[in-house]
N, C-alpha and C positions, 0 to 999 in steps of 0.2 A: 528744468526739461521745459515745460510744461509754459511758460512760459516764452520761456525759446520760440516757444512754435508758434504759442499765440502770437507775439511780433512779429516772428516774419509773414504769417497769415495775411496779419494785420497790415501792411507795407506793399503786400503780391493785390491782397486786392483791393486796397486805395490804388494803385498804379495799370493796372493792368486795363484797365475801361478805363484810360486814359488813355497811355497809350499806344492801345487797341492793337498791338500786331496782326490780329486775321484780319479782321477791316483795312488794314494798309499793305498787306498781304498783295492783291489784286491791281496795285496802283505801283507798289513796289516789281510786280511782275511785267504793268503796261512801261514803266521808267527803263526797266535791262533789258525790255521785248532787243532777240536777235544774239543779245551776249552769247558768248561761250558757258559753257554749264558752270565750268570751273571760275569763270569767271563773275560769274550768277553768286558765284557757293563764296568764294572772295570774300564780293561786297555786301554778303551777306553775314556777315564775321566782322568784317570789322563795324557796317551800324551797328550790330549784336554791342560791340566791346566800346564803341564809341556813346553808347546810349548810358550804358553801366557804368563810364567812367563819368558822363556829365552827372548825372542820376549819385552817386554816390558824391558826389564836387558837392550836387548843389544839394548835402544831406547836412552837407557836414561843413564847410567853409562856402556858403552859397551866401545866408545872407552879413558874414562879414564881410561877404565886396562885394552888399550891397548897401550896406555901411558905408567902407573906404570909399563910394566913389559916392558917396549921398545920392542915390537910387530906390524908390519905394517899389513899394511889392505892381502899389493898382501903377504905374508909370513902367516893368514888366512886361502886364498883361498886357498890360495898352500896344505897347506897342509889337509885345510878340504874338498879339493879339492879330492886327496886321499883317505882319511877316505870314501867320500860318494861312490868311483869308486872300494874302496875292496871291498864293502858293498855290493851294488851293483848285479858285477861279482861272488861276492856267493850265492847270490840269484837268477844268472841267471841260474848257475851249480846244483841247485841243486836237487836232485835229484827227478820224480813227485808222486806224490801219484799210478801211477798206475808204478812206478817203483816199490815202496818200496810193494809190494802183501796187505798189510794192515797196517794201520796206525800203531804209535807206542803207548804206555802209555801216556797220559803228562803228564809236571813235577810237582809238586808239586806246590799252588797257592803260595808262597813267592818265588818262581825262577821267575816265569812268570808275580809278579809283579815287578820281579828283573827288568824285561826286557824293565817298559814301558819308564822308563827312553835309553836306551842304547839297545838296536841302535831303538827301534819305535819311539822314540819321536829326538833326533839325531844320527846320521844324518838322518833317514831315512826323517822325518816332515820337520820337522825346520833345516836346515845344513848350511851350512856354505854361500848360497847363497843368504836362508833369513836372515842371520847375515849379509849380508854386507847389504841390502837391510835397516835392521834396524837402522843401524849404519851412513847409509846415511841420512834415513829421521832425527836421533837424531842430527843429525847436524845443519840439516837445521834447528833444533827448538830450537835447544844452540844462534842461532844468533838471533831469534828474544827476544824482549824484554816484560818487566812487561805486559798487560793485553791478547795481542798476542800471547803470549808464554803461559799463563795459556792456553786459547781459541786452542792453537794444540796441546800442549800435552796430553788432556783432550780429540781431536778426536783421535788423535793418539791411547790411548789407549784403544778408544769404538770401533774401526776400527780393533785390536790386538783381544780385545773381540769377535768379529762376527769373523773373522775368526778361534778361538777357538774352538767356537758354528759349523763352516762349522766344523770341523777337527774328532770331537767326530760326528755330524750327517751320517757323509759320515762314519767312521771306527764302529761305533757301530750296522749301516746296512751294516756294509760290506758282513756279511755272508747271505743276503739274494741278493745282488749283484751279489756274489758267485754262488747262484743258482739259479739263472735266465743265467744264461751265464752256468751253468755247466762245468764238468769235461774238457773235451777238451777246452770251451772257457777260462775256468778257467786259465787254464794252460799256453792257445798262452795269454793272457792278462795281465800274471804274468811276462812270459818273454816279450814282451813288454815292458811291465808298467819295471820293472830291463835290461836294456838292453839302455833304455831311460834316467837310474838316471846312468849307467855305464857314458855315453854320457854328460849325464850332471854337472858330477864329471872332466870329462877329458876338458870341457869348463869351468871349475871354474879355477883348474889349470892353467889350460890357462891362464886364465885372471892376475891371482895373476904372474903368472911367464914372459907376457906381463907387466905388470905393474914395475918390480923389471927392462926388460931392457930396462924399458923408462929409470928411475931412474937412470942406467948404460951410460946412453945417457947421460944425462941433466949431469953427471960429469963430463963427461969425456968430454964432450965440454966446 
């Protein structure tokens, strides 16, 4: 039991700072501004479920998928980091509510729900950084055998489920957080979160490029 709890906390602690649902909550609130409360709740649930599925899939079969397509983790970092950077840059330069004069009519329910996976789940919530961590955790699990493998896999799934619950709670009550900050405070938090997202994307790309350089340097020597 102690081993399961320890592994659950390890997975949760490894993923939570990268997924960062509390930091992404203001961006979620801004991107769903004007939506009905029930729609926001549904989108928050879908993002949480999508995030759990992505992380579990990355944990158990992600490395095999990359091997099948001949894709290195460095390529995932470079490509994914670019997507995160672009998404953060778009949010950073999006005109604020005070510049719009009035809010535009919200899109249809179908269009709102279609955004639950892209961009709200991937790459804003579960991006290449989270997937890379899940792949690393999965590679460690695959090295274990028999009962220890089952225990580690169960603990990893529980840890990811806790991440999903955290995502749902943060996004579900993102509108209350937005009201707490007020219009000016929300705008500042959103811009700061978007800037941090751009920096995270650049860092992920840098890590991927560094891995490519290390591989080329090893081949050259």
